[in-house]
C-alpha positions as CSV (number, residue, x, y, z in Angstrom):
1,M,20.6,-56.8,89.5
2,R,20.5,-54.8,86.3
3,H,17.9,-52.5,87.9
4,G,20.1,-52.0,90.9
5,L,23.1,-51.3,88.7
6,G,21.0,-48.7,86.9
7,L,20.2,-47.0,90.2
8,A,23.8,-47.1,91.1
9,A,24.7,-45.4,87.9
10,R,22.0,-42.8,88.3
11,Y,22.7,-42.0,91.9
12,R,26.4,-42.7,91.9
13,F,26.5,-45.2,94.8
14,H,28.7,-48.3,94.8
15,P,26.6,-51.4,94.6
16,A,27.5,-54.3,96.9
17,Y,27.3,-57.9,95.9
18,A,26.7,-60.7,98.4
19,I,28.8,-63.5,97.0
20,Y,27.4,-66.9,98.2
21,E,28.9,-69.0,95.4
22,P,31.9,-68.5,93.1
23,G,29.6,-68.1,90.1
24,F,28.1,-65.0,91.7
25,V,31.5,-63.3,91.2
26,R,31.5,-64.1,87.5
27,L,27.9,-63.0,87.0
28,G,28.3,-59.8,89.1
29,A,31.4,-58.8,87.2
30,A,29.8,-59.4,83.8
31,L,26.7,-57.4,84.8
32,A,29.0,-54.6,86.1
33,R,30.9,-54.5,82.8
34,A,27.7,-54.2,80.9
35,A,26.5,-51.4,83.1
36,E,29.2,-48.9,81.9
37,D,28.1,-46.0,84.1
38,A,27.8,-47.8,87.4
39,P,30.5,-47.3,90.0
40,Q,32.7,-50.3,90.8
41,P,30.8,-52.9,93.0
42,V,32.0,-54.1,96.4
43,Y,32.2,-57.9,96.6
44,R,31.2,-59.3,99.9
45,F,32.3,-62.9,100.1
46,M,29.8,-64.8,102.2
47,F,31.0,-67.7,104.3
48,S,29.0,-70.0,106.6
49,E,29.4,-72.8,109.1
50,G,25.7,-73.0,109.9
51,F,24.3,-73.2,106.4
52,A,25.2,-75.4,103.4
53,F,26.1,-72.6,100.9
54,G,29.4,-71.6,99.5
55,F,32.7,-72.0,101.3
56,P,33.5,-72.5,105.0
57,P,35.6,-69.7,106.6
58,A,39.1,-71.0,105.5
59,E,42.0,-69.3,103.9
60,Y,42.0,-71.6,100.9
61,A,38.4,-70.5,100.2
62,L,39.3,-66.8,100.5
63,D,42.2,-67.3,98.2
64,A,39.9,-69.1,95.6
65,Y,37.5,-66.1,95.7
66,L,40.4,-63.7,95.4
67,R,41.9,-65.5,92.4
68,L,38.6,-65.5,90.7
69,L,37.9,-61.8,91.5
70,A,41.4,-60.9,90.1
71,N,40.4,-62.4,86.8
72,E,36.9,-61.1,86.6
73,A,37.1,-57.6,88.3
74,P,40.7,-56.7,88.9
75,G,41.2,-54.2,91.7
76,A,37.6,-54.4,92.9
77,P,37.1,-53.8,96.7
78,W,36.0,-56.8,98.7
79,M,35.3,-58.0,102.2
80,V,34.6,-61.2,104.1
81,A,31.3,-61.7,105.8
82,G,28.8,-64.5,106.3
83,L,25.8,-66.0,108.0
84,A,26.0,-68.3,111.1
85,V,29.8,-68.0,111.1
86,D,32.5,-66.6,113.2
87,V,34.0,-64.6,110.4
88,L,36.7,-63.3,112.7
89,K,38.6,-66.5,111.8
90,L,39.3,-64.9,108.4
91,A,39.8,-61.3,109.6
92,P,43.6,-61.4,109.8
93,A,43.9,-63.1,106.4
94,A,41.4,-60.7,104.8
95,I,43.1,-57.6,106.2
96,A,46.6,-58.9,105.2
97,R,45.3,-59.4,101.6
98,G,43.8,-55.9,101.4
99,G,40.2,-56.6,102.2
100,M,37.8,-55.7,104.9
101,C,35.9,-57.8,107.5
102,A,32.2,-57.3,108.2
103,S,31.2,-58.4,111.7
104,G,28.4,-57.9,114.1
105,W,25.0,-59.4,114.9
106,R,24.2,-60.4,111.3
107,T,27.2,-62.5,110.7
108,R,27.7,-64.1,114.0
109,P,27.1,-67.8,114.8
110,S,24.3,-68.6,117.2
111,V,26.4,-67.4,120.2
112,R,24.2,-65.0,122.0
113,N,26.6,-63.9,124.8
114,R,28.3,-61.2,122.7
115,S,26.7,-57.8,121.9
116,N,27.0,-56.3,118.5
117,L,29.7,-53.9,119.9
118,D,31.6,-56.9,121.4
119,W,31.7,-58.5,117.9
120,V,32.9,-55.3,116.2
121,Q,35.6,-54.8,118.9
122,A,36.7,-58.4,118.6
123,A,37.0,-57.9,114.8
124,R,39.2,-54.9,115.3
125,L,41.4,-56.8,117.8
126,S,41.7,-60.0,115.6
127,S,44.1,-58.4,113.1
128,S,47.8,-58.0,113.8
129,A,47.8,-55.0,111.4
130,P,48.2,-51.6,113.0
131,A,45.0,-50.5,114.5
132,P,43.3,-47.9,112.3
133,T,41.1,-45.1,113.6
134,L,37.4,-45.9,113.5
135,A,35.8,-44.7,110.3
136,S,33.3,-41.9,110.2
137,A,30.3,-41.9,107.7
138,D,32.4,-39.6,105.4
139,D,35.3,-42.1,105.4
140,C,33.0,-44.8,104.1
141,V,32.0,-43.0,100.9
142,M,33.9,-44.5,98.0
143,R,35.0,-42.2,95.3
């Protein structure tokens, strides 16, 4: 992780942390503080229904991660994601709390009847927030 943060500092990209357990938030934030020149990391909270790591996709779990993140890395960008999980269950809560939702073939449960595009469109529709325009590559660069 230190090497990756060094690369982020050198090339000015935002590192992304896959947070499988609450301790990963604490460790990632501590390492980011020690890497003074690295841009702010993005915290990707990983949920699962098909594996025995971390939290299940539930609002109490999201709230626990967010309380910890507020203590360790206030204002850091974050998203919900996972493996073998229908993360769309958390999309409305994540968006309402200021986060993002990663979806697509990598996060999906073992349901094979949806294409990657179907998962992404379902994620967009799962939020009651006003529909944003789709982001371009330039929109995704954090400054």
